[in-house]
C-alpha positions as CSV (number, residue, x, y, z in Angstrom):
1,M,26.3,-34.7,98.5
2,E,25.6,-37.6,100.9
3,H,28.0,-38.4,103.7
4,I,28.4,-42.0,105.1
5,G,30.6,-43.7,107.5
6,V,33.3,-46.3,106.6
7,R,31.4,-49.1,108.3
8,E,28.2,-48.3,106.4
9,L,30.1,-48.1,103.1
10,R,31.7,-51.6,103.8
11,E,28.2,-53.0,104.3
12,Q,26.9,-51.4,101.1
13,L,29.9,-51.3,98.8
14,G,28.5,-53.2,95.9
15,R,25.3,-51.2,95.9
16,R,27.2,-47.9,96.3
17,V,29.6,-48.6,93.4
18,D,26.6,-49.5,91.2
19,A,24.8,-46.3,92.3
20,A,27.9,-44.2,91.4
21,H,28.2,-45.9,88.0
22,F,24.6,-46.1,86.9
23,H,23.1,-43.1,88.7
24,Q,26.1,-40.8,88.9
25,Q,25.8,-40.6,92.7
26,Q,28.7,-39.2,94.7
27,V,29.3,-40.0,98.4
28,V,31.7,-38.6,101.0
29,V,33.2,-41.3,103.2
30,E,33.9,-40.3,106.8
31,K,35.7,-42.0,109.7
32,N,34.9,-40.7,113.1
33,G,33.1,-37.7,111.5
34,E,36.2,-36.7,109.4
35,P,36.0,-36.9,105.6
36,R,38.5,-39.5,104.3
37,A,37.5,-40.2,100.7
38,V,34.9,-39.6,98.0
39,L,33.2,-42.3,95.9
40,V,32.5,-40.8,92.5
41,P,31.6,-42.2,89.1
42,Y,34.7,-43.4,87.1
43,S,33.5,-41.3,84.2
44,W,33.5,-38.2,86.3
45,W,37.1,-39.0,87.6
46,Q,38.3,-39.5,84.0
47,E,36.9,-36.1,83.0
48,Q,38.5,-34.3,86.0
49,T,42.0,-35.9,85.5
50,G,42.1,-36.1,81.7
51,Q,42.6,-39.9,81.9
52,S,41.2,-42.2,79.3
53,G,40.7,-46.0,79.2
54,S,41.3,-48.4,82.1
55,E,45.1,-47.7,82.3
56,A,44.4,-44.6,84.5
57,E,46.6,-44.5,87.5
58,A,45.4,-43.7,91.0
59,P,46.9,-40.5,92.4
60,E,50.1,-41.0,94.5
61,H,49.9,-40.2,98.2
62,S,52.6,-38.5,100.2
């Protein structure tokens, strides 16, 4: 799985979202070398969480 920095993701966000959707690419997003988030295809997220449709809620953070 590819790792990229937050700044790089900001510069490429549209392309990265399309790559996730159309090519099933997954990317770990890092800040100062620390993993902070993962960009995954929405279809993959739906399968993992059992969500269906566009009403899926983002996970709550504590």
